[in-house]
C-alpha positions as MATLAB code, in Angstrom:
seq = 'MFRKVSHIALAAIILACSASTPASAHTSVVKTIPSYKSTLSKMPETISIEFTDILMTLGEKKVNSIEVTDPSGTLIPLIGTEIDKSVLSVSLPQRSYLDGTYLVSYRVVSADGHSISGSYELYLNTPSENVAVVEEHEGFFHIHQTHIIQGGIALILILLWWAYRRFNREQGL';
ca = [
      -9.204   34.029  -27.643;
     -10.419   30.856  -25.868;
     -10.266   32.742  -22.569;
     -12.547   35.553  -23.830;
     -15.060   33.099  -25.251;
     -15.153   31.095  -22.018;
     -15.734   34.245  -19.963;
     -18.559   35.297  -22.269;
     -20.080   31.815  -22.059;
     -19.851   31.852  -18.261;
     -21.512   35.278  -18.117;
     -24.279   34.040  -20.424;
     -24.905   30.998  -18.208;
     -25.106   33.183  -15.108;
     -27.544   35.574  -16.788;
     -29.672   32.724  -18.117;
     -29.942   31.067  -14.712;
     -30.775   34.284  -12.917;
     -33.350   35.298  -15.522;
     -35.097   31.921  -15.683;
     -36.403   31.989  -12.118;
     -39.705   33.812  -11.655;
     -39.854   37.124   -9.817;
     -41.806   36.930   -6.596;
     -42.259   40.309   -4.994;
     -44.687   40.563   -2.098;
     -46.844   43.362   -0.871;
     -45.678   45.490    2.022;
     -47.118   48.241    4.195;
     -46.951   51.746    2.739;
     -48.815   53.665    5.438;
     -50.871   53.116    8.576;
     -53.536   55.446    9.960;
     -53.023   56.120   12.818;
     -49.260   55.923   12.379;
     -47.086   53.136   13.742;
     -46.364   53.620   17.473;
     -48.307   56.878   17.619;
     -49.625   58.184   20.937;
     -53.280   59.164   20.700;
     -55.449   61.207   23.050;
     -58.559   59.277   21.925;
     -59.147   56.103   19.950;
     -59.725   56.678   16.238;
     -63.003   55.834   14.522;
     -61.172   53.771   11.886;
     -57.842   52.041   11.419;
     -56.473   51.819    7.866;
     -53.429   50.116    6.414;
     -52.266   50.845    2.871;
     -50.190   48.244    1.014;
     -48.017   48.391   -2.097;
     -50.251   45.991   -4.047;
     -53.970   45.581   -4.638;
     -55.512   43.190   -2.111;
     -57.277   40.006   -3.195;
     -60.987   39.617   -2.617;
     -62.865   36.330   -2.947;
     -66.532   37.233   -2.799;
     -67.737   37.057    0.790;
     -64.756   35.004    1.995;
     -62.660   36.882    4.552;
     -59.033   36.674    3.334;
     -57.889   40.098    4.593;
     -58.297   41.084    8.217;
     -57.322   43.499   10.950;
     -57.615   42.704   14.657;
     -57.125   45.158   17.497;
     -56.124   43.959   20.957;
     -56.523   46.232   23.992;
     -53.933   46.645   26.803;
     -55.422   43.704   28.739;
     -55.001   41.384   25.723;
     -58.707   41.308   24.827;
     -59.759   41.500   21.175;
     -61.916   44.508   20.402;
     -64.996   43.541   18.342;
     -64.709   45.586   15.137;
     -67.678   46.927   13.199;
     -66.676   46.273    9.611;
     -63.848   45.568    7.225;
     -63.531   47.518    3.972;
     -61.127   47.006    1.092;
     -60.477   49.765   -1.430;
     -57.866   48.409   -3.855;
     -54.713   48.442   -1.689;
     -56.233   49.896    1.511;
     -57.703   47.735    4.278;
     -59.818   49.563    6.889;
     -61.843   48.642    9.956;
     -64.190   50.725   12.116;
     -63.895   50.763   15.895;
     -66.995   50.872   18.103;
     -67.751   54.060   20.016;
     -67.020   53.207   23.657;
     -64.587   54.049   26.424;
     -61.125   52.560   25.990;
     -58.381   51.753   28.477;
     -55.208   53.830   28.432;
     -52.178   51.873   27.263;
     -50.769   49.867   24.379;
     -53.035   48.548   21.617;
     -51.816   45.956   19.149;
     -53.065   46.190   15.556;
     -52.559   42.836   13.797;
     -53.215   42.269   10.123;
     -53.222   39.467    7.579;
     -53.654   40.207    3.891;
     -53.450   38.385    0.586;
     -52.217   40.471   -2.332;
     -53.456   40.007   -5.881;
     -50.416   37.786   -6.620;
     -51.762   35.269   -4.068;
     -49.071   35.690   -1.413;
     -50.179   36.352    2.144;
     -48.363   38.419    4.730;
     -49.163   39.212    8.317;
     -47.754   41.516   10.910;
     -48.607   43.860   13.710;
     -47.806   47.253   15.138;
     -48.543   49.177   18.328;
     -50.652   52.233   19.073;
     -50.710   54.011   22.419;
     -53.769   55.577   24.016;
     -52.400   58.421   26.174;
     -49.368   56.394   27.351;
     -47.751   53.019   26.570;
     -48.584   50.156   28.919;
     -45.914   49.040   31.339;
     -46.891   45.383   31.004;
     -47.924   44.516   27.476;
     -49.955   41.315   27.092;
     -48.063   38.518   25.329;
     -49.274   38.030   21.772;
     -48.479   35.421   19.199;
     -45.657   36.078   16.758;
     -46.604   37.213   13.266;
     -44.649   36.755   10.087;
     -42.859   39.954    9.244;
     -41.899   41.279    5.863;
     -38.617   39.329    5.814;
     -39.291   35.857    4.608;
     -37.570   33.245    2.486;
     -39.282   31.094   -0.088;
     -38.047   27.913   -1.713;
     -37.414   29.897   -4.909;
     -35.024   32.205   -3.039;
     -33.086   29.226   -1.669;
     -32.821   27.682   -5.144;
     -31.633   30.985   -6.642;
     -28.995   31.329   -3.915;
     -27.841   27.741   -4.425;
     -27.483   28.217   -8.189;
     -25.546   31.437   -7.658;
     -23.229   29.738   -5.154;
     -22.585   26.804   -7.504;
     -21.823   29.165  -10.396;
     -19.421   31.192   -8.249;
     -17.630   28.021   -7.147;
     -17.400   26.781  -10.757;
     -16.019   30.146  -11.882;
     -13.462   30.111   -9.048;
     -12.400   26.525   -9.908;
     -12.125   27.422  -13.600;
      -9.943   30.463  -12.824;
      -7.736   28.449  -10.475;
      -7.332   25.661  -13.063;
      -6.329   28.181  -15.736;
      -3.771   29.811  -13.411;
      -2.225   26.451  -12.560;
      -2.050   25.521  -16.244;
      -0.486   28.884  -17.074;
      -3.291   29.823  -19.478;
];
């Protein structure tokens, strides 16, 4: 009887600890137009990225952005940035573009206040042989302090459970 009660108590502690930490999901990319690593015959008029969550807006403050870098590593001056709920779009100027690899970099803040950034490539006619070096962007895999705390609590609970089981075996319970 004591054994059943202790197992139930241990399960309750584990559930309580795992449920007491706040959920912290972050937005991620649903779709890009043009598509990730697509080869285009001409540059598009607009570039759009759709996310899983609604994007935050703070009046005129620019918290969400897209930058496009050409094959030589030069930033292309974009015409405008538009946000429609979870879609971020920019317009590209009408001009002649170099063939090669273009890097689309983005940074957004979702309605929950978390920011993410990343980048993807587009190819105009053919990928470049020598792609300009660009700074690293945070991807979608990231660890927050909350995740470390949750993992630590889980590890401690597993070790306590293992020690409890071992003690009971040695005592012949």
